[in-house]
N, C-alpha and C positions, 0 to 999 in steps of 0.2 A: 319817361322823364317828367318830373313834376316839380313844382315850386312850393316851398314851405316858408313859414315865417322866419326860420333861422337861416335861410339861404336857399339856394337853388340846388335841387337834387338831380344829378345826371347819372346815366349809366353808360359805361364804356366796357365793351367785351364782357358783359354780364356782371360787372362790379359797380356798385353804387358809390357815388362820391357826393358829399355836400360841399358846395362852393359858396362862399360869401359873395353876394352879388346884389347890387341895388335892384329893387323890384322892377324898375323900368328897363333893365338890361337882361332880365331873365330869359326872354324869348330869344335874344341874340346868343346867349350862352348855351341854351338848349339846342339851338340850330348848329352852333359850332361843335358841340359835343356829339350831336347826331352825325355830322359830317366826319368828324374824327373816328367815331365808332365804325361808320361805313368803310372808311379807308383801311382801318386796322383789320376789320373782318375780311376784306378782300385780300389783304396781304397774308393774313393767317390762313385763309382757305386755299391760297395758291400753293402752300406747302413749302415755299422756297425759303421761308424764314421761320426759325423756331425760337420760342421764348417770347413772353409778353413784352419784355423790355426792348428786345430787338425789333419786334413788330412796331412798337411805339416810335422807335427811332426812325425806322423806314417810313412810317406814315408821316412823321414830322418832316423828313427830307422831301417826300413827295409833295406835301402841302406847301412847304417853303419854295420848292421849285415852281409849283403852280402860281404861287403868289408873285415870285420874281418875274416869271414870264408874263403874267397879267399886268404887273406894274410897268414892264417895258412896252407892252402892247398898248395899254390904255392910259397909263399914268395915274396911279392912285393919288387921291388927295391926302393931305396931312391928317385930316379928321379920320379918314378910313384907316390909315396906318396906326393912329393912336388907339382906335377901337380894336384893331387886331392885336396890338400889343397888350391891351388890357385883358382881352379874352385869353391870350396866351399865358399871362400872369395868373389868371384865375385857374386855368387848367394845371399849370405847374404847381400852384399851391395845393390843389386837390390831390395831385399825384404825390407830392411831398408828404402830405398828411397820411395818405394811404401807405406809403413806404414806412413811415414811423409806426403805424399800427401793426404792420407785418413783422417788425422787429420785435 
């Protein structure tokens, strides 16, 4: 995963996406993409879920569950929540762009 002048390039399940991201947030986006990729690969390798879209939904549910559990245990700050929301928007935009390209 690398950063370019036009955005941040990430790879999830072997597919590359370019996501618009302020340069100072590139490392955070790359870390989030790496975390998502790892979760999706684990789900995919388990063989329990077929199809990239279903793998993505299961990974999203797992990550959301982890987030909610962590929030209850430690209490996330508003700043952390807004950063997570921003990263989620960036990922959704990348996935939407990829879906449009596949049509």
